[in-house]
C-alpha positions, 0 to 999 in steps of 0.5 A: 072429228077432224074438223073438231080438231081444227076448230080447237086448234084455232081457238087455242091459237086465238087465245095465245096470239094476244099474249104473244103479240103484245109485250107489257110496257112497264116501268117496273118496281124498284127502278132508281131515279137519281134526283136533285134538291132545288134549294136548301132545306134545314130544320131550323125553319122547315114546316111539317107539310112543306112541299120540297121540289127535286129535278130528275138527273137523268132520263128514265127509259123502257125499251129505249123510250123516254118515260121520266124526262131529265129536269122533271120535277119530283115532289117530297114533303117535310113530315118531321121538323124540329130545330135545335134545342137547348142542352145540346138537343140536335134538330131533326129533319124527315122527308117523304118522297112522293111522286114523279110524273111521266112525260104524258103527265102521269103520276108515278109513285116513288119511295126512298128505299130500294126494298120493303117488307110486305107488311110495309106495302102500304106505306112504302111510298112515305118512307123517310128520304133521310134514310137514303141520304144519311150515309153521305158525309156531309149529313153527319147529324151533329149533336146540338146542330140544326139538320140542313140538306143543301141545294144541289144534294143529289139522292136515289129514289125509286119507283113504287110498284109496277107502272104500266104505261101506254107504249103507244102514246109514249112513242107518238110523243117521242116522235113528235118532240122536237130534236135538240140537233135540229134546234142547234143546227138551225140557221137563225134569220139573217139580221135585217139591214139597219135603217138608213139615218134621216139626220139630214133631208138630202143625202151627202154625195161623196164629193159633197162629204169630202168637201164638208169634212175638209172645210175648217170650222168657222172662227168667230171674231169675239174674244175667247171667253176666260177660263174659270179660275178656281176658287181661292183657297182660304188664306192662312193655316186652318184648324186641319193644318194644326192638327196635321202638325200635331199628328206629326210630332211637332211640339207645342213651341213650334205650332205656336211659333208657326201660328204666330208667324202665319195668316190664319183662317181658324174656326174657333166656335164651341164645337170646333174647340171641342173637336180640337181638344178631342184630337190632342191639341193643348189648352196653350194651342187652342188659346193661341188659335182663339187670339189669332181669330180676334 
């Protein structure tokens, strides 16, 4: 009788020991996940079924172990996209938050609302992400406007359903991941010495270098080449000069007196005359200019 009692106690201890030793490592349902939109999304050009990507803003941890890493990708899908219509009809844009991935690459289902009814359990992961951003002041859906969600917008998604995780693999991954502190404090390699200059077959000694720098440059007996002279400007006043006098407010009589007393270099082709007339010169002035070109 006594031995039977001992055996029963041993069996009971064996059954209860695993449950006491192994604590569940679970990312629980409803855990918040802050995400940031990577690009502008607008009802004007979005397409149903289009994939939209977000980045995780902060690490998600379980028992001090990173499960979802910051800057990892979260995917959403456009479920409704309708551009603004006639008669002031506003556009419409809805997206479903889909999933994130753990540091081990496992999919973790997400939803856009923290709580859901039990009857919606099958669709909770596909609720409209607009439900979590509609209260933001820049998402007031103006009548007759396209709905645009700008790049950098942050929203909160939620883990959909308990996600059981492999604690041993997660801790192994965390211990093998490179430490940022080590990368930041690692000593950079010393820069390699610059190769010696090979412009001369023999290296200069200090004495020869000083002599070389002190030696005057050889002078040539040839006479210095004359400087190139600037091209001479056209002699006399030009069409532009006459137009400048006109713009300055001089009368036709004064302009004509200037033309008659000066050497002239007018261009009086048909196109030139048309330009002068368009610029406001009178027929009298244009006629005198023509006489000076003959």
